[in-house]
PQR file of N, CA, C, O and H, with PARSE charges and radii, in Angstrom:
ATOM      1  N   UNK A   1     -47.667 -18.476 -37.602 -0.4000 1.5000
ATOM      2  CA  UNK A   1     -47.867 -19.512 -36.598 -0.0000 2.0000
ATOM      3  C   UNK A   1     -49.283 -19.444 -36.041  0.5500 1.7000
ATOM      4  O   UNK A   1     -49.947 -20.466 -35.868 -0.5500 1.4000
ATOM      5  N   UNK A   2     -49.731 -18.229 -35.763 -0.4000 1.5000
ATOM      6  CA  UNK A   2     -51.094 -18.076 -35.237 -0.0000 2.0000
ATOM      7  C   UNK A   2     -52.123 -18.544 -36.259  0.5500 1.7000
ATOM      8  O   UNK A   2     -53.114 -19.179 -35.900 -0.5500 1.4000
ATOM      9  H   UNK A   2     -49.191 -17.399 -35.903  0.4000 1.0000
ATOM     10  N   UNK A   3     -51.891 -18.236 -37.519 -0.4000 1.5000
ATOM     11  CA  UNK A   3     -52.831 -18.642 -38.571 -0.0000 2.0000
ATOM     12  C   UNK A   3     -52.871 -20.167 -38.684  0.5500 1.7000
ATOM     13  O   UNK A   3     -53.920 -20.752 -38.953 -0.5500 1.4000
ATOM     14  H   UNK A   3     -51.085 -17.720 -37.810  0.4000 1.0000
ATOM     15  N   UNK A   4     -51.722 -20.797 -38.476 -0.4000 1.5000
ATOM     16  CA  UNK A   4     -51.671 -22.258 -38.536 -0.0000 2.0000
ATOM     17  C   UNK A   4     -52.514 -22.863 -37.420  0.5500 1.7000
ATOM     18  O   UNK A   4     -53.254 -23.822 -37.644 -0.5500 1.4000
ATOM     19  H   UNK A   4     -50.870 -20.322 -38.258  0.4000 1.0000
ATOM     20  N   UNK A   5     -52.403 -22.306 -36.223 -0.4000 1.5000
ATOM     21  CA  UNK A   5     -53.205 -22.802 -35.095 -0.0000 2.0000
ATOM     22  C   UNK A   5     -54.684 -22.597 -35.365  0.5500 1.7000
ATOM     23  O   UNK A   5     -55.506 -23.446 -35.021 -0.5500 1.4000
ATOM     24  H   UNK A   5     -51.803 -21.527 -36.041  0.4000 1.0000
ATOM     25  N   UNK A   6     -55.021 -21.481 -35.975 -0.4000 1.5000
ATOM     26  CA  UNK A   6     -56.420 -21.201 -36.292 -0.0000 2.0000
ATOM     27  C   UNK A   6     -56.947 -22.215 -37.301  0.5500 1.7000
ATOM     28  O   UNK A   6     -58.073 -22.698 -37.178 -0.5500 1.4000
ATOM     29  H   UNK A   6     -54.353 -20.792 -36.254  0.4000 1.0000
ATOM     30  N   UNK A   7     -56.127 -22.532 -38.298 -0.4000 1.5000
ATOM     31  CA  UNK A   7     -56.534 -23.513 -39.304 -0.0000 2.0000
ATOM     32  C   UNK A   7     -56.719 -24.875 -38.654  0.5500 1.7000
ATOM     33  O   UNK A   7     -57.683 -25.585 -38.938 -0.5500 1.4000
ATOM     34  H   UNK A   7     -55.213 -22.139 -38.398  0.4000 1.0000
ATOM     35  N   UNK A   8     -55.790 -25.231 -37.783 -0.4000 1.5000
ATOM     36  CA  UNK A   8     -55.887 -26.504 -37.088 -0.0000 2.0000
ATOM     37  C   UNK A   8     -57.158 -26.567 -36.255  0.5500 1.7000
ATOM     38  O   UNK A   8     -57.846 -27.587 -36.227 -0.5500 1.4000
ATOM     39  H   UNK A   8     -55.006 -24.655 -37.552  0.4000 1.0000
ATOM     40  N   UNK A   9     -57.462 -25.467 -35.576 -0.4000 1.5000
ATOM     41  CA  UNK A   9     -58.673 -25.401 -34.755 -0.0000 2.0000
ATOM     42  C   UNK A   9     -59.911 -25.582 -35.622  0.5500 1.7000
ATOM     43  O   UNK A   9     -60.826 -26.319 -35.254 -0.5500 1.4000
ATOM     44  H   UNK A   9     -56.904 -24.638 -35.598  0.4000 1.0000
ATOM     45  N   UNK A  10     -59.945 -24.914 -36.772 -0.4000 1.5000
ATOM     46  CA  UNK A  10     -61.098 -25.002 -37.668 -0.0000 2.0000
ATOM     47  C   UNK A  10     -61.281 -26.433 -38.168  0.5500 1.7000
ATOM     48  O   UNK A  10     -62.394 -26.960 -38.163 -0.5500 1.4000
ATOM     49  H   UNK A  10     -59.202 -24.315 -37.071  0.4000 1.0000
ATOM     50  N   UNK A  11     -60.204 -27.049 -38.592 -0.4000 1.5000
ATOM     51  CA  UNK A  11     -60.287 -28.410 -39.115 -0.0000 2.0000
ATOM     52  C   UNK A  11     -60.724 -29.388 -38.028  0.5500 1.7000
ATOM     53  O   UNK A  11     -61.562 -30.258 -38.263 -0.5500 1.4000
ATOM     54  H   UNK A  11     -59.300 -26.621 -38.596  0.4000 1.0000
ATOM     55  N   UNK A  12     -60.152 -29.238 -36.849 -0.4000 1.5000
ATOM     56  CA  UNK A  12     -60.491 -30.154 -35.762 -0.0000 2.0000
ATOM     57  C   UNK A  12     -61.936 -29.980 -35.326  0.5500 1.7000
ATOM     58  O   UNK A  12     -62.629 -30.962 -35.058 -0.5500 1.4000
ATOM     59  H   UNK A  12     -59.471 -28.531 -36.658  0.4000 1.0000
ATOM     60  N   UNK A  13     -62.397 -28.731 -35.255 -0.4000 1.5000
ATOM     61  CA  UNK A  13     -63.792 -28.487 -34.866 -0.0000 2.0000
ATOM     62  C   UNK A  13     -64.739 -29.094 -35.896  0.5500 1.7000
ATOM     63  O   UNK A  13     -65.800 -29.610 -35.543 -0.5500 1.4000
ATOM     64  H   UNK A  13     -61.834 -27.933 -35.473  0.4000 1.0000
ATOM     65  N   UNK A  14     -64.354 -29.031 -37.168 -0.4000 1.5000
ATOM     66  CA  UNK A  14     -65.182 -29.620 -38.222 -0.0000 2.0000
ATOM     67  C   UNK A  14     -65.287 -31.128 -38.023  0.5500 1.7000
ATOM     68  O   UNK A  14     -66.368 -31.705 -38.147 -0.5500 1.4000
ATOM     69  H   UNK A  14     -63.493 -28.611 -37.455  0.4000 1.0000
ATOM     70  N   UNK A  15     -64.153 -31.764 -37.712 -0.4000 1.5000
ATOM     71  CA  UNK A  15     -64.156 -33.211 -37.486 -0.0000 2.0000
ATOM     72  C   UNK A  15     -65.026 -33.546 -36.282  0.5500 1.7000
ATOM     73  O   UNK A  15     -65.840 -34.469 -36.329 -0.5500 1.4000
ATOM     74  H   UNK A  15     -63.275 -31.295 -37.611  0.4000 1.0000
ATOM     75  N   UNK A  16     -64.848 -32.792 -35.209 -0.4000 1.5000
ATOM     76  CA  UNK A  16     -65.621 -33.035 -33.988 -0.0000 2.0000
ATOM     77  C   UNK A  16     -67.105 -32.818 -34.255  0.5500 1.7000
ATOM     78  O   UNK A  16     -67.952 -33.555 -33.749 -0.5500 1.4000
ATOM     79  H   UNK A  16     -64.187 -32.043 -35.171  0.4000 1.0000
ATOM     80  N   UNK A  17     -67.411 -31.796 -35.056 -0.4000 1.5000
ATOM     81  CA  UNK A  17     -68.813 -31.499 -35.357 -0.0000 2.0000
ATOM     82  C   UNK A  17     -69.465 -32.672 -36.081  0.5500 1.7000
ATOM     83  O   UNK A  17     -70.592 -33.048 -35.756 -0.5500 1.4000
ATOM     84  H   UNK A  17     -66.723 -31.198 -35.466  0.4000 1.0000
ATOM     85  N   UNK A  18     -68.776 -33.251 -37.052 -0.4000 1.5000
ATOM     86  CA  UNK A  18     -69.354 -34.355 -37.809 -0.0000 2.0000
ATOM     87  C   UNK A  18     -69.466 -35.618 -36.962  0.5500 1.7000
ATOM     88  O   UNK A  18     -70.270 -36.503 -37.253 -0.5500 1.4000
ATOM     89  H   UNK A  18     -67.861 -32.945 -37.316  0.4000 1.0000
ATOM     90  N   UNK A  19     -68.662 -35.692 -35.926 -0.4000 1.5000
ATOM     91  CA  UNK A  19     -68.758 -36.847 -35.034 -0.0000 2.0000
ATOM     92  C   UNK A  19     -69.923 -36.686 -34.070  0.5500 1.7000
ATOM     93  O   UNK A  19     -70.281 -37.624 -33.358 -0.5500 1.4000
ATOM     94  H   UNK A  19     -68.008 -34.973 -35.689  0.4000 1.0000
ATOM     95  N   UNK A  20     -70.511 -35.502 -34.047 -0.4000 1.5000
ATOM     96  CA  UNK A  20     -71.686 -35.210 -33.215 -0.0000 2.0000
ATOM     97  C   UNK A  20     -71.448 -35.527 -31.735  0.5500 1.7000
ATOM     98  O   UNK A  20     -72.115 -36.393 -31.170 -0.5500 1.4000
ATOM     99  H   UNK A  20     -70.220 -34.740 -34.625  0.4000 1.0000
ATOM    100  N   UNK A  21     -70.509 -34.834 -31.117 -0.4000 1.5000
ATOM    101  CA  UNK A  21     -70.278 -35.044 -29.687 -0.0000 2.0000
ATOM    102  C   UNK A  21     -71.318 -34.301 -28.865  0.5500 1.7000
ATOM    103  O   UNK A  21     -72.065 -33.476 -29.391 -0.5500 1.4000
ATOM    104  H   UNK A  21     -69.967 -34.130 -31.576  0.4000 1.0000
ATOM    105  N   UNK A  22     -71.360 -34.594 -27.586 -0.4000 1.5000
ATOM    106  CA  UNK A  22     -72.292 -33.881 -26.712 -0.0000 2.0000
ATOM    107  C   UNK A  22     -71.736 -32.504 -26.398  0.5500 1.7000
ATOM    108  O   UNK A  22     -70.545 -32.254 -26.585 -0.5500 1.4000
ATOM    109  H   UNK A  22     -70.753 -35.264 -27.159  0.4000 1.0000
ATOM    110  N   UNK A  23     -72.596 -31.605 -25.918 -0.4000 1.5000
ATOM    111  CA  UNK A  23     -72.154 -30.248 -25.598 -0.0000 2.0000
ATOM    112  C   UNK A  23     -71.048 -30.279 -24.543  0.5500 1.7000
ATOM    113  O   UNK A  23     -70.087 -29.514 -24.620 -0.5500 1.4000
ATOM    114  H   UNK A  23     -73.564 -31.808 -25.765  0.4000 1.0000
ATOM    115  N   UNK A  24     -71.186 -31.143 -23.587 -0.4000 1.5000
ATOM    116  CA  UNK A  24     -70.194 -31.226 -22.509 -0.0000 2.0000
ATOM    117  C   UNK A  24     -68.834 -31.636 -23.065  0.5500 1.7000
ATOM    118  O   UNK A  24     -67.812 -31.055 -22.699 -0.5500 1.4000
ATOM    119  H   UNK A  24     -71.967 -31.765 -23.524  0.4000 1.0000
ATOM    120  N   UNK A  25     -68.817 -32.631 -23.944 -0.4000 1.5000
ATOM    121  CA  UNK A  25     -67.554 -33.078 -24.533 -0.0000 2.0000
ATOM    122  C   UNK A  25     -66.907 -31.953 -25.327  0.5500 1.7000
ATOM    123  O   UNK A  25     -65.697 -31.742 -25.252 -0.5500 1.4000
ATOM    124  H   UNK A  25     -69.646 -33.103 -24.242  0.4000 1.0000
ATOM    125  N   UNK A  26     -67.725 -31.233 -26.089 -0.4000 1.5000
ATOM    126  CA  UNK A  26     -67.198 -30.157 -26.912 -0.0000 2.0000
ATOM    127  C   UNK A  26     -66.595 -29.058 -26.044  0.5500 1.7000
ATOM    128  O   UNK A  26     -65.510 -28.558 -26.340 -0.5500 1.4000
ATOM    129  H   UNK A  26     -68.709 -31.405 -26.150  0.4000 1.0000
ATOM    130  N   UNK A  27     -67.278 -28.688 -24.998 -0.4000 1.5000
ATOM    131  CA  UNK A  27     -66.762 -27.640 -24.112 -0.0000 2.0000
ATOM    132  C   UNK A  27     -65.496 -28.106 -23.401  0.5500 1.7000
ATOM    133  O   UNK A  27     -64.557 -27.328 -23.231 -0.5500 1.4000
ATOM    134  H   UNK A  27     -68.159 -29.094 -24.757  0.4000 1.0000
ATOM    135  N   UNK A  28     -65.467 -29.354 -22.992 -0.4000 1.5000
ATOM    136  CA  UNK A  28     -64.283 -29.894 -22.327 -0.0000 2.0000
ATOM    137  C   UNK A  28     -63.097 -29.861 -23.285  0.5500 1.7000
ATOM    138  O   UNK A  28     -61.981 -29.525 -22.889 -0.5500 1.4000
ATOM    139  H   UNK A  28     -66.230 -29.986 -23.130  0.4000 1.0000
ATOM    140  N   UNK A  29     -63.342 -30.209 -24.539 -0.4000 1.5000
ATOM    141  CA  UNK A  29     -62.293 -30.180 -25.554 -0.0000 2.0000
ATOM    142  C   UNK A  29     -61.774 -28.767 -25.734  0.5500 1.7000
ATOM    143  O   UNK A  29     -60.564 -28.561 -25.838 -0.5500 1.4000
ATOM    144  H   UNK A  29     -64.249 -30.482 -24.860  0.4000 1.0000
ATOM    145  N   UNK A  30     -62.663 -27.796 -25.772 -0.4000 1.5000
ATOM    146  CA  UNK A  30     -62.269 -26.399 -25.931 -0.0000 2.0000
ATOM    147  C   UNK A  30     -61.405 -25.945 -24.764  0.5500 1.7000
ATOM    148  O   UNK A  30     -60.416 -25.240 -24.961 -0.5500 1.4000
ATOM    149  H   UNK A  30     -63.645 -27.963 -25.688  0.4000 1.0000
ATOM    150  N   UNK A  31     -61.766 -26.339 -23.570 -0.4000 1.5000
ATOM    151  CA  UNK A  31     -60.981 -25.951 -22.395 -0.0000 2.0000
ATOM    152  C   UNK A  31     -59.565 -26.502 -22.501  0.5500 1.7000
ATOM    153  O   UNK A  31     -58.605 -25.778 -22.239 -0.5500 1.4000
ATOM    154  H   UNK A  31     -62.570 -26.912 -23.411  0.4000 1.0000
ATOM    155  N   UNK A  32     -59.420 -27.747 -22.873 -0.4000 1.5000
ATOM    156  CA  UNK A  32     -58.088 -28.344 -23.008 -0.0000 2.0000
ATOM    157  C   UNK A  32     -57.303 -27.651 -24.114  0.5500 1.7000
ATOM    158  O   UNK A  32     -56.106 -27.400 -23.973 -0.5500 1.4000
ATOM    159  H   UNK A  32     -60.200 -28.335 -23.087  0.4000 1.0000
ATOM    160  N   UNK A  33     -57.980 -27.345 -25.209 -0.4000 1.5000
ATOM    161  CA  UNK A  33     -57.314 -26.712 -26.347 -0.0000 2.0000
ATOM    162  C   UNK A  33     -56.751 -25.356 -25.958  0.5500 1.7000
ATOM    163  O   UNK A  33     -55.600 -25.046 -26.264 -0.5500 1.4000
ATOM    164  H   UNK A  33     -58.953 -27.548 -25.323  0.4000 1.0000
ATOM    165  N   UNK A  34     -57.562 -24.544 -25.281 -0.4000 1.5000
ATOM    166  CA  UNK A  34     -57.098 -23.202 -24.902 -0.0000 2.0000
ATOM    167  C   UNK A  34     -55.977 -23.289 -23.882  0.5500 1.7000
ATOM    168  O   UNK A  34     -55.092 -22.432 -23.860 -0.5500 1.4000
ATOM    169  H   UNK A  34     -58.497 -24.795 -25.032  0.4000 1.0000
ATOM    170  N   UNK A  35     -56.002 -24.308 -23.041 -0.4000 1.5000
ATOM    171  CA  UNK A  35     -54.920 -24.458 -22.065 -0.0000 2.0000
ATOM    172  C   UNK A  35     -53.610 -24.769 -22.771  0.5500 1.7000
ATOM    173  O   UNK A  35     -52.546 -24.318 -22.348 -0.5500 1.4000
ATOM    174  H   UNK A  35     -56.720 -25.004 -23.059  0.4000 1.0000
ATOM    175  N   UNK A  36     -53.692 -25.535 -23.837 -0.4000 1.5000
ATOM    176  CA  UNK A  36     -52.477 -25.880 -24.581 -0.0000 2.0000
ATOM    177  C   UNK A  36     -51.959 -24.704 -25.388  0.5500 1.7000
ATOM    178  O   UNK A  36     -50.765 -24.619 -25.677 -0.5500 1.4000
ATOM    179  H   UNK A  36     -54.556 -25.902 -24.181  0.4000 1.0000
ATOM    180  N   UNK A  37     -52.856 -23.795 -25.752 -0.4000 1.5000
ATOM    181  CA  UNK A  37     -52.428 -22.611 -26.510 -0.0000 2.0000
ATOM    182  C   UNK A  37     -51.660 -21.679 -25.579  0.5500 1.7000
ATOM    183  O   UNK A  37     -51.205 -20.618 -26.005 -0.5500 1.4000
ATOM    184  H   UNK A  37     -53.826 -23.863 -25.518  0.4000 1.0000
TER
END
């Protein structure tokens, strides 16, 4: 289960990276993600 979440995180970060978000958006996304974990 943990490995699945890690894979999901990697894939999502890759998508977000290619979308070229701002640093603030990326950090905000990370905060929400960790809260859901």
